[in-house]
C-alpha positions in Angstrom: 42.3 -15.0 -78.5 44.5 -18.0 -77.2 42.5 -21.0 -76.2 43.3 -21.8 -72.5 45.1 -25.0 -71.5 43.3 -28.1 -69.8 45.2 -27.2 -66.5 44.1 -23.3 -67.2 40.6 -24.4 -67.3 40.8 -26.3 -63.9 42.0 -23.1 -62.5 39.0 -21.1 -63.3 36.4 -20.2 -60.7 33.6 -22.3 -62.7 35.8 -25.4 -62.9 36.5 -25.3 -59.3 33.2 -25.1 -58.4 32.2 -27.9 -60.4 35.1 -29.8 -58.8 34.0 -29.3 -55.5 30.3 -30.2 -56.4 31.6 -33.9 -57.7 33.9 -34.3 -55.0 31.6 -33.8 -52.3 28.7 -36.0 -54.3 31.1 -38.8 -55.0 31.3 -40.6 -51.5 27.8 -40.3 -50.9 26.8 -41.7 -54.0 29.7 -44.3 -53.6 28.0 -45.5 -50.5 24.3 -45.5 -51.7 25.8 -47.6 -54.9 27.6 -50.1 -52.6 25.2 -50.6 -49.7 21.9 -50.0 -51.2 21.4 -50.6 -55.1 24.2 -53.4 -55.7 22.5 -55.4 -52.6 19.2 -54.7 -54.1 19.8 -55.8 -57.4 21.7 -59.1 -56.0 18.6 -59.6 -53.8 16.3 -59.6 -56.9 18.7 -61.9 -58.7 18.6 -64.4 -55.4 14.9 -64.4 -55.6 15.0 -66.5 -59.0 17.5 -69.4 -56.9 16.8 -72.1 -54.6 19.7 -71.6 -52.6 21.4 -71.5 -48.8 24.1 -68.8 -48.1 26.7 -71.4 -48.6 26.4 -73.9 -51.7 25.4 -74.7 -54.8 22.4 -72.3 -56.4 19.8 -73.8 -58.9 17.7 -71.3 -61.0 13.9 -71.9 -60.4 12.5 -68.7 -62.2 9.6 -67.6 -60.3 8.9 -70.6 -58.4 9.8 -68.5 -55.4 7.0 -66.3 -55.8 4.5 -69.0 -56.4 5.3 -70.5 -53.1 5.3 -67.1 -51.0 1.6 -66.9 -52.1 1.0 -70.4 -51.3 2.3 -69.8 -47.7 -0.6 -69.5 -45.4 1.9 -67.8 -42.8 2.2 -64.8 -45.4 -1.3 -63.7 -45.1 -1.2 -64.0 -41.5 1.7 -62.1 -40.9 0.1 -59.2 -43.3 -3.2 -59.6 -40.8 -0.8 -58.9 -37.9 0.5 -55.7 -39.5 -3.0 -54.5 -39.3 -2.6 -54.2 -35.4 0.2 -51.9 -36.1 -1.2 -49.7 -38.7 -4.0 -49.2 -35.9 -1.2 -48.4 -33.4 0.3 -46.1 -35.6 -2.6 -44.0 -36.2 -3.3 -43.8 -32.2 0.5 -43.1 -31.6 -0.1 -39.8 -34.4 -2.9 -38.9 -32.4 -1.3 -39.0 -29.1 1.8 -37.1 -30.7 -0.3 -34.4 -32.4 -2.1 -33.9 -28.8 1.1 -33.8 -26.8 2.6 -31.2 -29.2 -0.5 -29.0 -29.3 -0.2 -29.0 -25.4 3.4 -27.9 -25.7 2.7 -25.1 -28.3 0.0 -23.7 -25.5 2.8 -23.6 -23.3 2.3 -25.9 -20.0 4.4 -26.1 -17.0 7.4 -28.1 -17.1 7.4 -28.7 -20.6 11.0 -29.1 -20.8 10.9 -31.9 -18.9 7.9 -33.4 -20.7 9.3 -33.2 -23.9 12.4 -34.9 -23.2 10.7 -37.4 -21.3 8.6 -38.4 -24.3 11.4 -38.1 -26.8 13.9 -40.3 -24.7 12.3 -43.9 -25.7 12.8 -43.0 -29.2 16.9 -42.7 -28.0 16.9 -46.3 -26.8 17.8 -49.2 -29.2 14.9 -51.1 -30.6 16.2 -54.6 -28.9 16.6 -53.0 -25.5 13.1 -51.7 -25.8 12.3 -55.2 -26.7 13.8 -56.7 -23.7 12.5 -53.9 -21.3 8.7 -55.0 -22.4 9.8 -58.6 -22.6 10.0 -58.3 -18.7 7.1 -56.1 -18.3 4.5 -58.3 -19.6 6.2 -61.3 -18.1 4.0 -63.3 -15.7 4.4 -62.0 -12.3 6.6 -59.0 -13.0 6.0 -55.1 -13.5 2.4 -54.8 -15.3 1.1 -58.1 -13.3 2.4 -56.0 -10.1 1.0 -53.0 -10.9 -2.5 -54.7 -11.8 -2.3 -56.5 -8.3 -1.6 -53.3 -6.6 -5.2 -51.9 -8.2 -6.8 -54.9 -6.5 -7.1 -57.7 -9.3 -6.1 -61.1 -8.3 -3.6 -63.1 -10.5 -5.8 -65.5 -11.7 -7.8 -62.7 -13.4 -4.8 -60.9 -14.9 -4.6 -62.2 -18.6 -1.5 -63.8 -19.9 -0.1 -60.5 -21.6 2.2 -62.4 -24.4 0.7 -66.0 -24.6 -3.2 -64.7 -25.0 -3.4 -64.6 -28.8 -6.7 -62.0 -28.0 -4.5 -59.3 -26.8 -0.5 -60.4 -27.2 -0.6 -58.1 -30.7 -2.2 -55.2 -28.7 0.4 -55.4 -26.0 3.3 -55.8 -28.7 1.7 -52.6 -30.6 1.8 -50.7 -27.4 5.4 -50.9 -27.4 6.1 -49.4 -30.6 3.3 -46.6 -29.6 5.6 -45.9 -26.5 8.9 -45.7 -28.6 8.0 -43.5 -31.3 5.3 -41.2 -29.9 7.9 -38.8 -28.5 9.5 -38.6 -32.1 6.4 -37.8 -33.9 5.8 -35.1 -31.3 9.0 -33.6 -31.7 8.1 -33.4 -35.5 4.8 -31.9 -34.9 6.0 -29.4 -32.6 8.6 -28.2 -35.1 5.9 -27.7 -37.4 4.0 -25.8 -35.0 6.5 -23.4 -34.1 6.6 -22.2 -37.7 2.9 -20.9 -37.2 3.2 -17.2 -36.8 2.2 -16.7 -32.9 0.4 -13.5 -33.7 -2.5 -15.6 -35.2 -3.2 -17.3 -31.8 -3.3 -13.7 -30.1 -5.7 -12.5 -33.1 -7.9 -15.6 -32.7 -7.7 -14.9 -28.9 -9.0 -11.3 -29.2 -11.8 -12.8 -31.4 -13.2 -15.1 -28.8 -11.9 -18.3 -30.2 -10.6 -20.8 -27.5 -7.8 -23.4 -27.5 -9.8 -25.9 -29.9 -10.8 -23.4 -32.3 -7.2 -22.3 -32.6 -6.2 -25.7 -33.0 -8.9 -26.4 -35.6 -8.6 -23.5 -37.8 -4.9 -22.1 -37.2 -2.8 -25.1 -36.3 -4.0 -28.3 -38.4 -4.2 -25.7 -41.7 -0.7 -25.0 -41.2 0.8 -28.3 -40.5 -1.6 -30.9 -42.2 1.3 -31.5 -44.9 3.5 -32.9 -42.0 0.5 -35.0 -40.7 -0.2 -36.7 -43.8 3.6 -37.4 -44.3 3.8 -39.0 -40.9 0.8 -40.8 -41.4 2.0 -42.4 -44.8 5.4 -43.1 -43.4 4.1 -44.8 -40.0 1.7 -46.8 -41.7 4.0 -47.9 -44.5 6.5 -48.6 -41.7 3.8 -50.9 -40.1 4.2 -53.4 -42.9 7.8 -54.0 -41.9 7.6 -53.9 -37.9 10.4 -56.5 -36.7 12.1 -55.8 -33.5 8.9 -55.9 -30.9 7.5 -59.4 -32.2 10.9 -60.6 -32.6 12.6 -59.6 -29.1 9.2 -60.3 -27.2 7.9 -63.4 -28.5 10.1 -64.5 -31.6 7.0 -64.3 -33.7 5.4 -67.1 -31.6 1.6 -67.5 -30.8 -0.1 -65.6 -33.7 2.3 -62.4 -33.4 4.9 -62.8 -36.3 5.1 -60.1 -38.8 6.1 -60.4 -42.2 9.6 -59.4 -41.2 9.6 -62.2 -38.5 8.6 -64.8 -41.0 10.9 -63.6 -43.7 13.9 -63.6 -41.2 13.2 -67.1 -39.8 12.9 -68.6 -43.6 16.4 -66.9 -44.3 18.2 -67.5 -41.3 16.8 -70.5 -39.5 15.5 -72.4 -42.5 18.3 -71.3 -44.9 16.0 -70.7 -47.9 17.7 -67.4 -48.8 16.0 -67.6 -52.4 12.4 -67.6 -51.0 13.2 -65.0 -48.2 14.4 -62.7 -51.1 11.2 -63.2 -53.0 9.4 -62.4 -49.8 11.5 -59.2 -49.6 10.7 -58.2 -53.3 6.8 -58.9 -52.6 6.8 -56.8 -49.6 8.8 -53.7 -51.4 5.9 -54.0 -53.9 3.4 -54.2 -51.2 5.0 -50.7 -49.5 5.0 -49.0 -52.5 1.5 -50.1 -53.6 0.3 -49.1 -50.1 2.2 -45.9 -50.3 0.6 -44.8 -53.7 -2.8 -45.7 -52.3 -2.3 -43.2 -49.4 -1.3 -40.4 -51.2 -3.9 -40.8 -53.9 -6.2 -41.0 -50.9 -5.4 -37.8 -49.5 -5.0 -36.3 -52.7 -8.4 -36.6 -53.7 -10.4 -37.1 -50.6 -8.4 -34.6 -48.4 -7.0 -32.5 -50.8 -3.7 -33.7 -50.5 -2.9 -32.4 -47.1 -0.6 -29.7 -48.7 -3.0 -27.2 -50.1 -4.8 -24.5 -48.1 -7.6 -23.7 -50.6 -10.2 -26.5 -51.1 -10.7 -27.7 -54.7 -14.1 -25.9 -54.9 -12.1 -22.4 -54.2 -9.5 -23.3 -56.9 -12.2 -24.1 -59.2 -14.4 -21.1 -58.8 -10.8 -18.9 -59.1 -10.0 -20.4 -62.5 -14.0 -20.0 -63.5 -13.7 -16.2 -62.4 -10.4 -15.6 -64.2 -12.1 -16.6 -67.5 -15.1 -14.7 -67.0 -13.1 -11.8 -66.2 -10.8 -12.6 -69.3 -13.8 -13.1 -71.6 -15.2 -9.8 -70.2 -12.1 -8.0 -71.3 -12.2 -9.3 -74.6 
């Protein structure tokens, strides 16, 4: 049997399949390498230097990391993130409620769905400017409050009062992302067999029972995933506080403080160290959430409880011993 030449091997179906796979993978992997992994490695390297964007670099070891933990504004910005985490929970609850309404067929659902999803299509910077004027003294929100009989003296300063300004900023994120999560939940709910609803109705189950015993168990993996992503994303909130208040009056999130240090103060090494620390915090929070849902809420992906699984295993062992 004659050995095939390299050119003949390339013409085989198997070789051509591998060539197509490698060709299609090359460009995405190249883009990922150039725009993600190489910049990340450079960022970690810069975090060990005292440097500006232009000029000499001085190696300082872990001094930047020590300085980050000495800064009081770092811990203050992480505390501000708690507001956004609370907003993420409210946002998911609203999205779940509206998605459930869509599943049970309400009038005008197409218009309502489009109206809810539309804010997500708006650029985050534009959303910031919209709400900057919405909350401004004497503008939209104040006008609405006055229309309901409140005097301007009794209306709080939405962006200046540190007791409520973070709640006002979190409301912008809730307004923007509720529609996106609603569509994700709705897509998961649409995969549930409609015959289950009909069978439950015949058995006397109302809408609440259908939601609790049919919808929730069917989409709990999506709920857990969205909750993990939303809470982790809350640590990197940037656009609302940056555009609306520029991080002033106690509204500066971790990203806003890091942006100020990097671009206004030109302390690039310190900002890179903050970015690395934020990455570690996000990873820790994500793992903690997954462990919580795994052990406290059965991982959010299994329809059977741990007790039921354990009982099955014990029954299988007993049957095996009995057969022996």
